C-alpha positions as CSV (number, residue, x, y, z in Angstrom):
1,M,73.3,114.9,90.9
2,T,69.9,116.1,89.5
3,P,70.4,118.7,86.7
4,L,69.3,122.2,87.7
5,N,66.9,124.1,85.6
6,F,68.7,127.3,84.8
7,N,67.5,129.9,82.3
8,L,70.5,132.0,81.2
9,S,68.4,134.9,79.8
10,D,66.4,135.1,83.1
11,A,69.6,135.2,85.1
12,L,71.6,137.7,83.3
13,P,69.6,140.9,84.2
14,S,69.8,140.1,87.9
15,L,73.6,139.5,88.0
16,P,76.4,142.0,88.0
17,K,77.7,142.6,84.5
18,S,81.2,141.6,85.5
19,G,79.9,138.3,87.0
20,M,80.8,136.6,90.3
21,P,84.5,136.7,90.7
22,V,86.3,133.3,90.8
23,T,89.8,132.5,92.0
24,I,91.4,129.1,91.3
25,I,94.0,127.9,93.8
26,T,96.4,125.4,92.2
27,G,99.8,123.9,93.0
28,F,101.5,120.6,93.2
29,L,101.1,118.0,95.9
30,G,102.0,119.4,99.4
31,S,102.6,122.9,98.3
32,G,100.2,124.5,100.8
33,K,96.9,125.0,98.9
34,T,94.6,124.1,101.8
35,T,96.7,126.3,104.1
36,L,96.2,129.2,101.7
37,L,92.5,128.5,101.6
38,N,92.3,128.6,105.4
39,Q,94.2,131.9,105.4
40,I,91.5,133.3,103.0
41,L,88.6,132.1,105.2
42,Q,90.2,133.4,108.4
43,N,90.7,136.9,107.0
44,K,87.8,137.3,104.7
45,D,86.1,140.0,106.9
46,N,82.5,140.3,105.7
47,L,82.9,138.6,102.3
48,K,80.5,135.8,101.7
49,I,82.8,133.2,100.1
50,A,81.7,129.9,98.5
51,V,84.4,127.2,98.5
52,L,84.7,124.2,96.1
53,V,87.2,121.7,97.4
54,N,88.5,118.8,95.4
55,D,90.7,115.9,96.6
56,F,92.4,113.0,94.7
57,G,91.3,109.7,96.0
58,D,88.3,108.2,97.7
59,I,88.7,110.0,101.1
60,N,88.4,113.7,101.1
61,I,91.0,114.7,103.6
62,D,91.2,118.4,102.6
63,E,87.5,118.9,103.5
64,Q,88.4,117.7,107.1
65,L,91.4,120.1,107.3
66,L,89.5,123.2,106.5
67,I,88.6,125.5,109.4
68,S,85.0,125.6,110.5
69,V,83.6,128.8,109.0
70,D,80.2,130.1,108.0
71,S,81.1,129.9,104.3
72,D,79.3,127.8,101.8
73,M,81.5,124.8,101.1
74,I,80.7,122.2,98.4
75,E,82.8,119.0,98.2
76,L,83.4,118.1,94.6
77,D,83.4,114.4,93.7
78,N,86.7,112.8,94.6
79,G,89.1,112.4,91.7
80,C,91.0,115.0,89.8
81,I,88.8,118.0,89.1
82,C,90.2,118.7,85.6
83,C,89.4,115.1,84.6
84,T,85.8,115.3,85.6
85,L,84.7,118.7,84.1
86,N,81.2,117.7,83.2
87,D,77.6,118.8,83.8
88,G,78.0,118.0,87.5
89,F,80.8,120.6,87.8
90,V,78.8,123.2,85.9
91,N,75.7,122.5,88.0
92,T,77.7,122.9,91.2
93,V,78.7,126.4,90.1
94,Y,75.1,127.1,89.3
95,R,74.2,126.0,92.9
96,V,76.5,128.8,94.1
97,L,75.0,131.3,91.7
98,E,71.5,130.4,92.8
99,A,72.1,130.5,96.5
100,E,69.4,132.3,98.5
101,E,72.1,134.4,100.2
102,K,74.2,136.3,97.7
103,V,77.7,134.9,97.3
104,D,80.4,137.5,96.9
105,Y,83.2,135.3,95.8
106,L,83.9,131.7,94.6
107,V,87.2,130.0,95.5
108,I,88.1,126.7,94.0
109,E,90.9,124.6,95.5
110,T,92.1,121.9,93.1
111,T,93.8,118.7,93.8
112,G,97.6,118.8,93.6
113,L,97.5,116.7,90.4
114,A,95.1,119.0,88.5
115,D,96.1,120.7,85.3
116,P,94.4,124.1,85.7
117,L,93.9,124.7,81.9
118,P,90.6,122.7,81.6
119,I,89.2,124.4,84.7
120,I,90.2,127.8,83.3
121,L,88.6,127.0,79.9
122,N,85.4,125.8,81.6
123,F,85.0,129.4,82.9
124,L,86.2,131.2,79.7
125,G,84.8,128.9,77.0
126,T,81.3,127.9,78.2
127,E,78.1,129.7,79.3
128,L,79.8,130.3,82.7
129,K,81.7,133.2,81.1
130,F,78.4,135.2,81.1
131,L,77.8,134.5,84.8
132,T,81.2,134.5,86.4
133,R,84.5,136.4,86.1
134,L,87.6,134.4,86.4
135,D,89.8,136.8,88.4
136,A,93.1,134.9,88.8
137,V,94.8,131.6,89.0
138,I,97.0,131.4,92.1
139,T,99.8,128.8,91.9
140,V,101.3,127.7,95.2
141,V,104.9,126.3,95.0
142,D,106.7,124.5,97.8
143,A,110.0,126.4,97.6
144,A,111.9,123.7,99.5
145,A,110.5,120.6,97.8
146,F,110.1,121.6,94.2
147,D,112.8,119.7,92.3
148,A,113.6,117.8,89.1
149,R,111.0,115.2,89.8
150,H,108.3,117.8,89.3
151,F,109.6,118.5,85.8
152,D,108.4,115.0,84.7
153,S,104.8,116.1,85.4
154,D,102.7,117.9,82.8
155,A,100.4,119.0,85.6
156,A,103.1,120.5,87.7
157,L,104.5,122.6,84.8
158,N,101.0,123.6,83.6
159,Q,100.2,124.8,87.1
160,I,103.0,127.3,86.7
161,R,102.5,128.0,83.0
162,Y,98.8,129.0,83.4
163,G,99.0,130.7,86.8
164,D,98.7,134.4,87.2
165,V,100.5,134.7,90.5
166,V,103.0,132.3,92.1
167,I,103.2,132.1,95.9
168,L,106.7,130.7,96.8
169,N,105.6,129.0,100.0
170,K,107.8,127.5,102.8
171,I,110.7,129.9,102.1
172,D,111.8,129.3,105.7
173,L,112.7,125.8,104.7
174,A,114.6,126.7,101.5
175,T,118.0,128.3,101.0
176,E,118.4,131.6,99.3
177,E,120.2,129.8,96.4
178,K,117.3,127.4,96.0
179,I,114.8,130.2,95.9
180,N,116.8,132.1,93.3
181,K,117.1,129.1,91.1
182,L,113.4,128.3,91.4
183,E,112.4,131.9,90.5
184,A,114.7,131.7,87.5
185,F,113.2,128.5,86.3
186,I,109.6,129.8,86.7
187,R,110.5,133.0,84.8
188,D,111.8,130.7,82.0
189,V,108.4,128.9,81.9
190,K,106.4,132.1,82.1
191,P,108.1,135.5,81.8
192,G,106.6,138.4,83.7
193,F,105.2,136.3,86.6
194,R,104.1,138.0,89.7
195,F,105.9,136.4,92.8
196,L,104.9,136.4,96.4
197,E,107.0,134.8,99.1
198,S,105.4,133.3,102.2
199,E,105.7,131.1,105.2
200,Y,102.5,129.1,105.8
201,C,100.9,130.9,102.9
202,Q,100.5,134.1,104.9
203,V,99.9,136.7,102.2
204,S,97.7,139.8,102.1
205,L,94.4,139.1,100.5
206,P,94.3,142.2,98.3
207,L,97.3,140.7,96.6
208,I,95.5,137.6,95.5
209,L,91.7,138.4,95.5
210,D,89.9,140.7,93.0
211,I,93.1,141.5,91.1
212,G,91.8,140.9,87.6
213,L,94.8,139.2,86.1
214,T,93.3,136.4,84.0
215,Q,92.9,137.6,80.4
216,A,90.5,135.6,78.2
217,D,92.3,136.9,75.0
218,N,95.4,134.9,76.0
219,Y,93.4,131.6,75.6
220,K,91.7,132.1,72.2
221,A,93.3,129.1,70.6
222,E,92.8,126.8,73.7
223,I,89.1,127.9,74.0
224,S,88.5,127.0,70.3
225,Q,90.0,123.5,70.8
226,F,88.2,123.0,74.1
227,R,84.8,123.7,72.5
228,Q,85.6,121.1,69.8
229,D,86.9,118.3,72.0
230,K,86.9,118.6,75.8
231,S,88.2,115.0,76.1
232,A,91.6,116.1,74.7
233,F,92.2,118.0,78.0
234,N,91.6,115.2,80.6
235,N,94.3,112.6,80.1
236,H,97.2,114.1,82.0
237,L,97.0,111.5,84.8
238,E,97.8,108.7,82.3
239,K,100.8,110.6,81.0
240,D,102.1,111.5,84.5
241,G,101.6,108.0,85.8
242,F,100.1,109.0,89.2
243,N,98.0,106.7,91.4
244,F,96.8,106.8,95.0
245,I,96.3,104.5,98.0
246,S,93.6,105.1,100.7
247,F,93.6,103.5,104.1
248,Q,91.0,103.5,106.8
249,S,90.8,101.7,110.1
250,D,88.7,101.8,113.3
251,R,91.7,100.6,115.3
252,P,94.5,102.9,116.4
253,F,98.1,102.8,115.3
254,E,101.0,102.0,117.6
255,L,103.1,105.1,117.5
256,E,106.5,103.3,117.4
257,K,105.4,101.0,114.6
258,F,104.0,103.9,112.5
259,E,107.3,105.8,113.0
260,H,109.2,102.8,111.8
261,F,106.9,102.6,108.7
262,L,107.7,106.3,107.9
263,S,111.4,106.1,108.5
264,E,112.2,102.6,107.2
265,Q,109.5,101.4,104.9
266,L,108.0,104.4,103.1
267,S,108.3,104.2,99.3
268,N,110.4,106.7,97.5
269,N,107.7,106.9,94.9
270,I,105.3,108.7,97.3
271,F,105.1,112.4,96.7
272,R,102.4,113.3,99.2
273,A,100.5,111.8,102.1
274,K,97.9,113.3,104.4
275,G,95.4,112.1,106.9
276,I,93.8,112.0,110.3
277,L,95.6,109.7,112.7
278,W,94.7,107.9,115.9
279,F,97.4,106.5,118.1
280,Q,96.9,104.1,121.1
281,E,99.3,106.3,123.1
282,S,97.4,109.5,122.7
283,P,93.8,110.7,123.1
284,A,94.3,113.5,120.6
285,R,93.3,113.7,116.9
286,H,96.5,114.0,114.9
287,I,96.6,115.9,111.6
288,F,99.3,114.2,109.4
289,Q,101.0,115.9,106.5
290,L,103.8,114.5,104.4
291,S,105.5,116.2,101.4
292,G,108.5,114.6,99.9
293,T,110.7,113.5,102.8
294,R,109.2,115.9,105.4
295,Y,106.3,115.2,107.6
296,D,104.4,117.0,110.3
297,L,101.9,116.0,113.0
298,Q,99.7,118.5,114.7
299,D,97.4,117.7,117.6
300,D,93.7,118.5,117.6
301,N,90.5,117.5,119.3
302,W,88.2,114.7,118.0
303,K,84.8,115.9,116.8
304,T,83.8,112.5,115.5
305,P,84.5,108.9,116.8
306,P,88.3,108.2,116.4
307,K,89.5,106.4,113.3
308,N,92.5,106.4,111.0
309,E,92.1,107.9,107.5
310,L,95.1,108.2,105.1
311,I,95.8,109.0,101.5
312,F,99.1,108.4,99.8
313,I,99.8,109.8,96.3
314,G,102.7,108.9,94.0
315,R,103.8,107.0,91.0
316,D,103.4,103.3,90.4
317,L,102.6,102.6,94.1
318,D,102.4,99.0,95.3
319,K,99.0,99.2,96.9
320,S,98.9,95.7,98.5
321,L,102.4,96.1,100.1
322,I,101.7,99.6,101.5
323,K,98.3,98.6,102.9
324,Q,99.9,95.5,104.5
325,Q,102.6,97.6,106.1
326,L,100.0,100.0,107.5
327,R,97.9,97.1,108.9
328,E,101.0,95.9,110.7
329,C,101.2,99.3,112.5
330,L,97.7,98.8,114.0
331,V,97.0,97.7,117.5
332,K,96.0,94.1,117.5
333,P,92.3,93.3,118.0
334,I,91.4,91.7,121.3
335,A,90.7,88.3,119.7
336,S,94.3,88.2,118.4
337,L,95.7,89.0,121.9
338,Y,93.9,86.0,123.3
339,E,95.1,83.8,120.5
340,D,98.6,85.0,121.1
341,S,98.1,84.3,124.8
342,A,97.0,80.8,124.1
343,T,100.1,80.2,122.0
344,M,102.3,81.6,124.7
345,S,100.7,79.4,127.4
346,S,101.3,76.3,125.4
347,L,104.9,77.2,125.0
348,Y,105.4,78.5,128.5
349,P,102.9,76.8,130.8
350,D,104.2,78.6,133.9
351,L,102.9,82.0,132.6
352,I,99.7,83.3,134.2
353,P,97.0,83.3,131.4
354,L,94.8,86.2,130.5
355,P,91.2,86.0,131.9
356,T,88.7,84.7,129.4
357,S,85.8,86.8,130.6
């Protein structure tokens, strides 16, 4: 990205003293962050909202799952946002600030593996603090799926530790006992948390936007360390041991084979999967979401030529094995069908062969 020429002293008089408000949406894999972002965009009234979306992996699925709106949407480079907080990120925020049509609000959706602290410090500890106002960090938690495995992740715990509001999402899938235990755990991590309970992240926007909960004074020590050594804040993926697998194909899946893959072959080390699926048996575009052991398929219409695009995120994943299993779910190419036909004809000469032209 070409660096933008931006004169801080020239900009300050023309911007509101409080700066452009910024909300960060964070939360572990599959918690419902993109669903919350869609809720914001569908109910924003006349607000001009700029959206920065970030996905982990080399296919940006979240960008394809956002509703079509007249908001400014900027896709951040793939990878974990908190590990790539560099001049490119700062310049991206400047692009929003310099937009010809005034932007009222900036919303950042992080990847589910992001530690929100470096992102917070980039707004509180750099020149962006003069131009923006970090309003709140909203942490989305899957009330049904959040379990002991998440405790092994520094990112998952920091998403709670540095959040200002926790949305306990998917409460319809969790027992009352599970919700109570989860709230107790979160209060131990950060006393005085503000809780919101939701299904499909349906919350009133005045409860999460322009609420002024992030306090810079609470981050004085972290800001000092961040200014001295930013690299100390970008190694959480190595500690957490996460990796990803991406898969794309211009051939459709066979539905029965893909269901077998999900039910019989899916690795227990996979935390999250999502994608756009194409099945031989259906003309529809299928939105695929997997969180833990639960998965969901929703039908939609194709706006582009059909293809399969998938991302799997987990720990110590065997990339070659999973890709091979997925390839075996694909409809065979025409050439393979003729090869199989030739083999069958040699074994069973009485069969009527497929036409060759």
